C-alpha positions as CSV (number, residue, x, y, z in Angstrom):
1,M,-27.4,-7.7,-28.7
2,T,-24.6,-9.2,-30.9
3,S,-23.9,-12.9,-31.3
4,D,-20.7,-12.7,-29.2
5,G,-22.6,-11.5,-26.1
6,S,-21.4,-7.9,-26.0
7,N,-23.9,-5.1,-25.8
8,S,-23.8,-2.9,-28.9
9,D,-25.6,0.0,-27.1
10,S,-22.7,0.7,-24.8
11,P,-19.8,2.8,-26.1
12,P,-16.4,1.1,-26.5
13,R,-14.1,1.2,-23.5
14,P,-11.0,3.3,-24.0
15,Y,-8.9,0.6,-22.2
16,R,-9.4,-3.1,-21.7
17,W,-8.8,-3.1,-18.0
18,R,-11.6,-2.4,-15.6
19,Y,-9.8,0.2,-13.4
20,G,-7.5,1.8,-15.9
21,S,-3.7,1.9,-16.2
22,L,-3.2,3.6,-12.9
23,H,-4.5,0.6,-11.1
24,L,-1.9,-1.6,-12.9
25,I,1.1,0.6,-12.3
26,M,0.5,1.7,-8.7
27,P,2.3,-1.3,-7.1
28,W,5.3,-0.6,-9.3
29,I,5.3,3.1,-8.2
30,A,5.0,2.1,-4.6
31,L,7.9,-0.4,-5.0
32,V,10.2,2.1,-6.6
33,G,9.3,4.8,-4.1
34,G,9.9,2.4,-1.2
35,L,13.3,1.4,-2.5
36,L,14.3,5.0,-3.0
37,S,13.1,5.8,0.5
38,I,15.2,2.9,1.9
39,V,18.3,4.2,0.1
40,R,17.6,7.7,1.5
41,G,17.1,6.2,4.9
42,V,20.4,4.3,4.8
43,N,22.2,7.5,3.9
44,D,20.3,9.5,6.6
45,L,21.2,6.8,9.1
46,T,24.9,7.3,8.6
47,S,24.6,11.0,9.0
48,S,22.0,11.6,11.7
49,G,21.0,8.2,13.0
50,D,17.2,8.5,12.3
51,P,15.8,5.3,10.7
52,L,12.4,6.8,9.8
53,F,12.8,6.6,6.0
54,I,13.9,2.9,6.3
55,Y,10.7,2.1,8.1
56,V,8.5,4.0,5.6
57,G,10.4,2.5,2.6
58,A,10.0,-1.0,4.0
59,G,6.3,-0.4,4.5
60,L,5.8,0.8,1.0
61,V,7.7,-2.2,-0.4
62,A,5.5,-4.5,1.7
63,L,2.3,-2.7,0.5
64,A,3.4,-2.9,-3.1
65,V,3.9,-6.7,-2.8
66,V,0.5,-7.2,-1.2
67,I,-1.2,-5.0,-3.8
68,F,0.5,-6.9,-6.6
69,F,-0.7,-10.3,-5.4
70,V,-4.2,-8.9,-4.7
71,D,-4.4,-7.6,-8.2
72,R,-3.3,-10.9,-9.6
73,W,-5.9,-12.7,-7.5
74,Q,-8.6,-10.3,-8.7
75,A,-7.6,-10.9,-12.3
76,T,-8.1,-14.6,-11.9
77,L,-11.6,-13.9,-10.6
78,G,-12.3,-11.7,-13.6
79,N,-12.7,-8.4,-11.7
């Protein structure tokens, strides 16, 4: 055991985050995908009148916002 409290027997971690980079960029991917889906839904609404992509896009944007705040909350807890 070293003086700084880290265990020298364990191999070094390839990244400093616990869940990897995918965990950090997933809210941004959902946000961009949701916004693109909303734009496609608006274009589809003018041609055929089906608002499905608008609903799916709004759901993805809401999910991205929730995931972003949950990740920030987990970061303050040290997880």
